[in-house]
LOLUMKOL-761381 format. One line per 10 residues: number of its first residue (from 1); their letters; for each residue x negated, y negated, z negated of C-alpha. Coordinates in steps of 0.5 Angstrom, whole numbers, plus 500, padded with zeros to 3 digits. Layout:
# LOLUMKOL-761381
NUM) a) X/Y/Z  ...
***
This chain:
# LOLUMKOL-761381
1) xxxxxxxxxx) 094/193/281  100/192/285  100/187/291  107/182/293  108/180/300  113/175/300  116/173/308  119/166/307  124/165/312  128/159/312
11) xxxxxxxxxx) 135/160/316  140/155/318  145/153/312  150/157/314  146/163/316  145/165/309  150/170/310  148/173/315  142/175/313  143/177/307
21) xxxxxxxxxx) 148/182/311  142/185/316  138/186/311  144/190/306  145/194/313  137/197/313  138/198/304  133/203/303  129/204/310  122/203/307
31) xxxxxxxxxx) 125/206/299  120/212/302  114/210/306  108/211/302  105/206/297  112/202/297  114/199/290  120/196/289  124/189/294  127/184/292
41) xxxxxxxxxx) 132/179/297  132/172/294  138/168/295  137/160/293  140/157/289  140/150/290  140/146/297  134/150/301  135/154/305  128/159/305
51) xxxxxxxxxx) 130/165/303  124/170/299  123/178/301  119/180/296  116/186/297  111/190/292  106/196/295  101/200/292  094/196/295  094/192/301
61) xxxxxxxxxx) 093/199/306  099/202/304  102/195/307  099/195/312  100/202/315  108/201/314  108/194/318  104/198/324  108/205/323  115/207/327
71) xxxxxxxxxx) 118/206/321  117/198/321  119/198/328  125/202/328  128/197/323  126/190/326  129/193/332  136/193/335  140/199/334  142/202/342
81) xxxxxxxxxx) 148/200/346  149/194/341  149/188/342  143/183/342  143/179/335  141/172/335  135/170/330  138/169/324  132/165/322  129/158/323
91) xxxxxxxxxx) 121/160/321  118/165/316  112/164/313  108/171/310  106/170/303  100/175/299  100/175/292  096/180/287  098/180/280  095/176/275
101) xxxxxxxx) 098/176/269  105/177/266  110/180/261  115/185/262  119/183/256  123/186/250  126/192/252  133/194/249
***
């Protein structure tokens, strides 16, 4: 059964677009990681300033292997010669879940 990792990133109200831009620049970077099943970046649609980065993994070991990989370090580092990025997030929490139930919805 899949595990879910949610990175809850709180950003200043005017920094959400920058966060989305940075994630878009790395789109697909984790797609070929063994055990990776999917990714979503959720933007708040109310007054909240916490964005959710949701990833789905085959198991905890797959997530840990990615987190400890060179690919993870590379994806979270500055590109050589690039001007330093000021961090967008003011805080972040990593939440862990496993699927305990649900529905796939009506198939069209």
